[in-house]
C-alpha positions in Angstrom: 200.4 -28.5 147.8 199.9 -27.1 151.3 197.5 -29.9 152.3 200.0 -32.4 150.9 202.8 -30.9 153.0 200.6 -31.0 156.2 199.6 -34.6 155.5 203.3 -35.5 154.9 204.3 -33.8 158.2 201.5 -35.6 160.1 202.6 -39.0 158.6 206.2 -38.3 159.5 205.2 -37.4 163.1 203.2 -40.6 163.4 206.1 -42.6 162.1 208.4 -41.0 164.7 205.9 -41.8 167.5 205.6 -45.4 166.4 209.3 -45.8 166.2 209.8 -44.4 169.7 207.1 -46.8 171.1 208.8 -49.7 169.3 212.2 -48.7 170.8 210.6 -48.5 174.4 209.0 -52.0 173.9 212.3 -53.4 172.7 214.2 -52.0 175.7 211.7 -53.4 178.1 211.8 -56.8 176.4 215.6 -56.9 176.7 215.5 -55.9 180.3 213.0 -58.7 181.1 215.2 -61.2 179.3 218.2 -60.0 181.2 216.4 -60.3 184.5 214.9 -63.7 183.7 217.1 -65.8 181.4 215.5 -68.8 179.9 217.4 -71.4 181.8 216.3 -74.2 184.1 217.2 -73.7 187.8 220.3 -75.8 188.6 219.3 -78.6 191.0 221.1 -79.0 194.3 224.1 -81.4 194.0 223.4 -84.8 195.6 225.7 -86.0 198.3 228.2 -88.6 197.2 227.5 -92.0 198.6 229.9 -93.5 201.1 232.6 -96.0 200.1 231.7 -99.7 199.6 233.6 -102.1 201.9 235.8 -104.5 199.9 238.0 -107.4 201.0 241.5 -106.6 202.1 243.0 -109.1 199.6 241.6 -107.2 196.6 243.4 -104.2 195.3 242.0 -100.8 196.1 239.7 -99.5 193.4 240.6 -96.3 191.5 239.0 -93.3 193.1 235.9 -92.1 191.3 236.1 -88.7 189.6 234.5 -85.8 191.3 231.1 -85.1 189.8 230.2 -81.6 188.7 226.5 -82.2 189.0 224.0 -84.6 190.4 223.5 -86.5 187.1 227.2 -87.0 186.7 227.5 -88.1 190.3 224.8 -90.7 189.7 226.5 -91.9 186.6 229.9 -92.2 188.3 228.4 -94.1 191.3 226.5 -96.4 188.9 229.7 -97.3 187.1 231.9 -97.6 190.2 229.6 -100.1 192.1 226.6 -102.2 191.5 223.4 -101.2 193.4 220.4 -103.1 194.4 216.9 -101.8 193.7 216.7 -100.7 197.3 219.8 -98.5 197.0 218.9 -97.2 193.6 215.7 -95.5 194.8 217.3 -92.7 196.8 219.5 -91.9 193.8 216.5 -91.5 191.5 214.9 -89.3 194.0 218.0 -87.2 194.3 218.0 -86.3 190.6 214.3 -85.7 190.2 213.5 -82.3 188.5 212.8 -79.5 190.9 209.3 -78.3 191.6 208.0 -75.6 189.2 209.0 -72.2 190.3 207.5 -68.8 189.3 209.4 -66.7 186.8 210.7 -63.5 188.3 208.4 -60.6 187.4 206.0 -62.7 185.3 203.7 -64.1 188.0 203.4 -67.6 186.5 205.0 -71.0 186.9 207.6 -72.3 184.5 206.4 -74.8 181.9 208.9 -76.8 179.8 206.8 -76.4 176.6 206.2 -72.7 177.1 208.7 -69.9 176.3 210.1 -67.9 179.3 209.0 -64.6 177.8 206.2 -63.6 175.3 208.9 -62.2 172.9 210.4 -65.6 172.5 207.1 -66.9 171.1 207.3 -64.5 168.2 208.9 -66.1 165.1 212.4 -65.0 164.3 211.6 -63.6 160.9 208.8 -61.5 162.3 211.1 -60.1 165.0 213.8 -59.3 162.4 211.2 -57.5 160.2 209.8 -55.6 163.2 213.2 -54.4 164.4 214.2 -53.5 160.8 210.9 -51.6 160.4 211.2 -49.3 163.4 214.8 -48.6 162.5 213.7 -47.6 159.0 211.1 -45.4 160.5 213.7 -43.7 162.6 215.9 -43.2 159.6 212.9 -41.8 157.6 212.1 -39.4 160.4 215.7 -38.2 160.5 215.7 -37.7 156.7 212.4 -35.8 157.0 213.9 -33.5 159.6 217.0 -33.0 157.5 214.9 -32.1 154.4 212.7 -29.8 156.5 215.8 -27.9 157.8 217.2 -27.6 154.3 213.8 -26.3 153.0 213.8 -23.7 155.8 217.3 -22.6 154.8 216.9 -23.2 151.1 218.6 -20.0 150.2 221.7 -20.8 152.2 221.7 -24.5 151.0 221.4 -23.7 147.3 223.9 -20.9 147.6 226.5 -23.2 149.1 225.8 -26.0 146.6 226.0 -23.5 143.7 229.2 -22.2 145.1 230.7 -25.7 145.2 229.8 -26.3 141.6 231.3 -23.0 140.4 234.4 -23.5 142.6 234.8 -27.0 141.1 234.8 -25.4 137.7 237.2 -22.5 138.6 239.5 -24.2 141.1 241.8 -25.9 138.5 242.6 -22.5 137.1 243.5 -21.2 140.6 245.7 -24.2 141.2 247.5 -23.7 137.9 248.2 -20.0 138.7 249.4 -21.0 142.2 251.9 -23.5 140.6 253.2 -20.7 138.4 254.1 -18.6 141.5 251.0 -16.3 141.6 250.0 -15.4 145.2 246.9 -17.1 146.5 244.8 -13.9 146.9 245.6 -12.7 143.3 245.0 -16.1 141.8 241.6 -16.5 143.6 240.5 -12.9 142.9 241.6 -12.9 139.3 239.8 -16.2 138.5 236.7 -15.2 140.4 236.5 -11.8 138.6 237.1 -13.5 135.2 234.3 -16.0 135.9 232.0 -13.2 137.0 232.8 -11.2 133.9 232.1 -14.2 131.7 228.6 -14.7 133.3 227.9 -11.0 132.8 228.9 -11.1 129.2 226.6 -14.1 128.6 223.7 -12.3 130.2 224.3 -9.1 128.2 224.5 -11.1 125.0 221.2 -12.8 125.6 219.5 -9.5 126.5 221.0 -7.8 123.4 219.8 -10.5 121.1 216.3 -10.6 122.5 215.9 -6.8 122.4 217.2 -6.7 118.9 215.1 -9.4 117.4 212.0 -8.8 119.6 210.0 -6.6 117.0 210.5 -9.1 114.2 209.5 -12.0 116.5 206.4 -10.1 117.7 205.3 -9.6 114.1 205.9 -13.2 113.3 204.0 -14.3 116.4 201.0 -12.1 115.4 201.1 -13.6 111.9 201.3 -17.1 113.4 198.3 -16.4 115.7 196.3 -15.2 112.7 197.2 -18.3 110.7 196.2 -20.5 113.7 192.8 -18.7 113.9 192.2 -19.2 110.2 193.1 -22.9 110.6 190.7 -23.3 113.4 187.9 -21.8 111.2 188.7 -23.6 107.9 190.4 -26.7 109.4 188.9 -29.9 110.8 187.6 -28.1 113.9 185.2 -26.0 111.9 184.9 -23.3 114.5 183.1 -20.0 113.8 184.4 -16.5 114.3 181.8 -15.9 117.0 183.1 -18.9 119.0 186.7 -17.7 118.8 185.6 -14.2 119.9 183.6 -15.6 122.8 186.6 -17.7 123.9 188.9 -14.6 123.8 186.3 -12.6 125.8 186.2 -15.4 128.4 189.9 -15.2 128.7 189.8 -11.4 129.1 187.0 -11.7 131.7 189.0 -14.3 133.7 192.0 -11.9 133.7 189.8 -9.0 134.8 188.1 -10.9 137.7 191.3 -12.3 139.0 193.1 -9.0 139.4 193.6 -9.6 143.1 195.2 -12.9 142.4 197.4 -11.4 139.8 198.4 -8.7 142.2 199.4 -11.2 144.8 201.2 -13.1 142.2 203.2 -10.0 141.3 204.0 -9.4 144.9 205.2 -13.0 145.2 207.2 -12.5 142.0 208.9 -9.5 143.7 209.7 -11.6 146.7 211.2 -14.3 144.5 213.3 -11.6 142.7 214.6 -10.4 146.1 215.4 -14.0 147.1 217.2 -14.6 143.9 219.3 -11.5 144.2 220.2 -12.4 147.8 221.1 -15.9 146.8 223.3 -14.6 143.9 225.2 -12.3 146.3 225.6 -15.1 148.8 226.8 -17.4 146.1 229.4 -15.0 144.8 230.7 -14.3 148.3 230.9 -18.0 149.2 232.6 -18.9 145.9 235.4 -16.4 146.5 236.2 -17.8 149.9 236.0 -21.4 148.6 238.6 -20.4 146.0 240.7 -18.5 148.5 240.6 -20.7 151.6 239.2 -24.0 150.4 241.9 -26.1 152.1 241.5 -24.3 155.4 237.7 -24.6 155.3 238.0 -28.4 154.7 240.4 -28.8 157.6 238.1 -26.9 159.8 235.2 -29.1 158.8 237.4 -32.2 159.5 238.1 -31.0 163.0 234.3 -31.0 163.7 234.1 -34.8 162.9 234.6 -37.5 165.5 238.2 -38.7 165.8 237.4 -42.2 164.5 235.8 -40.7 161.4 238.5 -38.2 160.4 240.9 -40.7 158.7 238.1 -42.2 156.6 236.8 -38.8 155.5 240.3 -37.4 154.9 240.6 -40.0 152.1 237.0 -39.7 150.9 237.1 -35.8 150.6 239.7 -35.5 147.8 238.0 -38.3 145.8 234.7 -36.6 146.2 236.2 -33.3 145.1 237.8 -35.0 142.1 234.5 -36.5 141.1 232.7 -33.1 141.4 235.4 -31.4 139.4 235.2 -34.0 136.6 231.4 -33.8 136.6 231.2 -30.0 136.3 233.9 -29.7 133.6 232.3 -32.6 131.6 228.8 -31.1 132.0 230.0 -27.7 130.8 231.6 -29.3 127.7 228.5 -31.4 126.9 226.2 -28.4 127.4 228.3 -26.3 125.1 228.3 -29.0 122.4 224.5 -29.4 122.7 223.9 -25.6 122.5 226.1 -25.3 119.4 224.5 -28.2 117.6 220.9 -27.2 118.4 221.6 -23.5 117.7 223.1 -24.3 114.3 220.1 -26.5 113.5 217.4 -24.0 114.4 219.3 -21.2 112.6 219.5 -23.3 109.4 215.7 -23.9 109.7 215.1 -20.1 109.8 213.8 -20.0 113.4 214.4 -16.5 114.9 216.3 -15.9 118.1 218.7 -18.8 117.4 221.5 -17.4 119.6 219.4 -16.6 122.7 217.8 -20.0 122.3 221.2 -21.7 122.2 222.2 -19.9 125.4 219.0 -21.1 127.1 219.6 -24.6 125.9 223.2 -24.3 127.3 221.9 -23.4 130.7 219.3 -26.1 130.6 221.8 -28.8 129.7 223.3 -28.6 133.2 220.4 -31.0 134.0 221.7 -34.2 132.3 219.7 -36.1 129.7 216.5 -34.0 130.1 217.5 -30.4 130.6 218.4 -29.6 126.9 215.2 -31.3 125.7 213.0 -29.4 128.1 214.5 -26.0 127.3 214.6 -26.9 123.6 210.8 -27.0 123.6 210.9 -23.2 123.7 212.5 -23.3 120.3 209.8 -25.7 119.1 207.1 -23.3 120.2 208.7 -20.3 118.6 209.1 -22.3 115.4 205.5 -23.3 115.6 204.1 -19.8 115.9 206.6 -18.2 113.5 207.3 -20.8 110.8 204.5 -23.4 111.0 204.1 -27.0 112.2 206.5 -28.5 109.7 209.5 -26.4 110.9 208.5 -27.1 114.5 208.6 -30.8 113.7 212.0 -30.5 112.2 213.3 -28.6 115.3 211.9 -31.4 117.5 213.8 -34.0 115.3 217.0 -32.0 115.8 216.5 -31.9 119.6 215.9 -35.7 119.8 218.9 -36.4 117.6 221.2 -34.2 119.7 219.9 -35.9 122.9 220.7 -39.3 121.5 224.2 -38.3 120.6 224.6 -36.8 124.1 223.4 -39.9 126.0 225.2 -42.5 123.8 228.5 -40.7 122.9 229.1 -37.5 124.7 228.3 -38.6 128.3 230.4 -41.8 128.2 233.2 -40.2 126.2 233.6 -37.0 128.2 232.6 -37.9 131.7 233.9 -41.5 131.3 234.5 -43.4 134.5 234.8 -40.3 136.7 231.0 -40.2 137.3 229.6 -43.7 137.6 225.9 -43.1 137.7 223.4 -45.2 135.8 221.0 -43.3 133.4 218.0 -44.6 135.4 219.6 -43.1 138.6 220.1 -39.8 136.7 216.5 -39.6 135.6 215.1 -40.6 139.0 217.5 -38.2 140.8 216.5 -35.3 138.6 212.8 -36.0 139.2 213.3 -36.3 142.9 215.4 -33.2 143.1 212.8 -31.2 141.0 210.0 -32.3 143.3 211.9 -31.4 146.5 213.8 -28.3 145.4 212.4 -27.2 142.0 214.9 -26.1 139.3 217.8 -25.8 141.8 217.1 -29.3 143.2 217.1 -30.8 139.7 220.5 -29.1 138.9 222.3 -30.3 142.1 220.6 -33.7 142.3 223.0 -35.5 139.9 226.3 -34.1 141.3 225.1 -35.0 144.8 224.4 -38.6 143.7 227.8 -38.8 142.0 229.6 -37.5 145.0 227.7 -39.8 147.4 228.4 -42.8 145.2 232.1 -42.0 145.2 232.3 -41.5 149.0 230.4 -44.8 149.7 232.6 -46.7 147.3 235.7 -45.3 148.9 234.5 -46.2 152.4 233.6 -49.7 151.3 237.0 -50.3 149.8 238.7 -48.9 152.9 236.7 -51.3 155.1 237.6 -54.2 152.9 241.3 -53.2 152.9 241.2 -52.9 156.7 239.6 -56.3 157.1 242.4 -57.8 154.8 245.1 -56.1 156.9 243.5 -57.4 160.1 243.3 -61.0 158.7 247.0 -60.8 157.7 248.0 -59.5 161.1 246.1 -62.3 162.8 247.7 -64.9 160.5 251.2 -63.4 161.3 250.4 -63.5 165.0 249.3 -67.1 164.9 252.4 -68.1 162.9 254.6 -66.3 165.5 252.9 -68.2 168.3 253.4 -71.5 166.6 257.1 -70.7 166.0 257.5 -69.7 169.7 255.9 -72.9 170.8 258.1 -75.0 168.5 261.4 -73.4 169.8 261.4 -75.1 173.3 261.0 -78.5 171.6 263.8 -77.7 169.2 266.0 -76.5 172.0 265.4 -79.7 174.0 266.4 -82.1 171.1 270.0 -81.0 170.7 270.7 -82.1 174.3 271.1 -85.7 173.1 273.8 -84.6 170.8 275.8 -82.7 173.4 278.0 -85.7 174.3 279.0 -86.1 170.7 279.7 -82.4 170.4 281.8 -82.5 173.6 283.7 -85.5 172.4 285.0 -83.6 169.4 287.3 -81.2 171.5 288.5 -84.2 173.6 289.5 -86.1 170.4 291.2 -83.0 169.1 293.4 -82.6 172.2 295.9 -85.5 171.4 296.4 -84.1 168.0 297.2 -80.7 169.4 299.6 -82.3 172.0 301.4 -84.2 169.2 301.9 -80.9 167.3 
C-alpha cells in the first residue's frame, strides 16, 4: 500500500509538470500568433490615373467611385475608360504582389502554401485533444491535492461529515420544537441529548446481549469446531489427525514468532482507539453547534464565496439540505426494516445472538445495497459453526431475499424521487469511498453523490432559466426598437389628413353662427 501511494504521488506530480509545460507552450503560441497574425501585408495603394480628355459636346461622365484598394482602383479605371495595351502595363505592375517578407520573430520568408506558425500546421482535432488533455491533467492534480488534504485531516473531515448526517436526522425535531415556541438552546440541547442517549442505549443493549449469550456461543463454537475436524477426517478430504495437529502447531508457531508484529499491531490498535474516541468527541461537539447555529454557520460560509456565486449557492444550499435529510431519514427507515426482517429470520432458524446481529446489520445497512449483506455474513458464519451448513445456507437465503426487497421495493418507495442516484452509481460510489476512506468513506460516499447530483441539477436549471430570461429580454428590446422606429413614420402620415381635420371646425362655424 505504501509503495502504491508513493507511485500514485509520483504519477500525480508528473502529470502536474506536464500540465504546466503544456500551459507555458500554449501561452507562447498565443503570444506568437498575436505578434504575427496570419495575414498578407496590405499593398501600397496605387495612384489613381489622371482624367481622360473628352470632347466638349459630350456630357461629362459620372465621377468614378473612390477605390479602397489598388485592385478596386484598377477595376474602377478599367470600367470608366478603355485602355490600350501600352497603358494597361503600368496598372498590372501596380497591383503585383509584394515581395516576400520575413515573419516577425520567425526568421523565414512568407510562403503562400505554408502556415504562418507551426501551431497552425497541427490538425484541429489534435489541438482540441491536446488542450483538453492538459486541462484534465490540471483538474486531476487539483483533485489529488484535495484528497491528499482530506486524508491528512481525515479525523476532522469524517467528524464534520458524520455531524452533517446526524444533524440531518435530528434537525426536523429541532425545527418542530422551535415552531412550538421552545427556545433554540433548549430545543437543540434536548434533541442532542436525546439522540446521544439513544445511541448509548443501543450500545449498552448490544454489549448486554453479547455478554449474556457469550458462554453458550463459545460452547457451540467449540462443538462446531470439533464437528468440522471430524468432517475433515471422515469427509471427502480424508485428512489424518496428525496432519490436523501439524497444521495447528504451525499456526501456533506463526503466532509465537510474530510476537513483535502482534505487539506493534496492538500499539496501532491503541492509536486507532484514541483516534476513534477523539473523532467521536469532535462529532458530538460539531453536531450540537450544527443544531444550535446551523443557519448562522451557513450564512457565514456564504459570505466566504465570491459575490457572483452567492445567489446560485443560496438556492442550491436548501435543496442540498433537503436531499440530505430525505436520504438520512429514508436510510434509517430502510436499515430498521432490514434489521428487523433479518433478525426475525435468524432467530427462527435458531442462530444465537439474534438481537446483537440485528443491531450490527442495522448499522451496516447505512451503506446502501451492500452494507446489510456484508454485515449479514457474520450471522452466516455463526450459523455455520453453531448450527451447521444447512442453517448457514438458509441464513444466506434470508439475507439475499431481504436485499432484493430492499433494492426493488424499499429504496424506490421510501427514498422515492428525493435521491436520484442510479444503483450502478451507488455501487461504484461505495467502492470508491471504501478504497479512499475505508468504512467511513463507504458510508458518506452515497450521500455526497446524492447532494452533488442535486446541486449540479439546480445550477443547470438555473442557467437554463437565466438563458430563457435573457432571450425574452432581448426579444422585448428588439420589439421596443421596432415600435420606436415605426412611430416617426406613423406620425408623418397623419399630416396629409390635417387639412380635412382643419376643415371640420370651419364647416361647423356657420352652424354655430346660425344657432
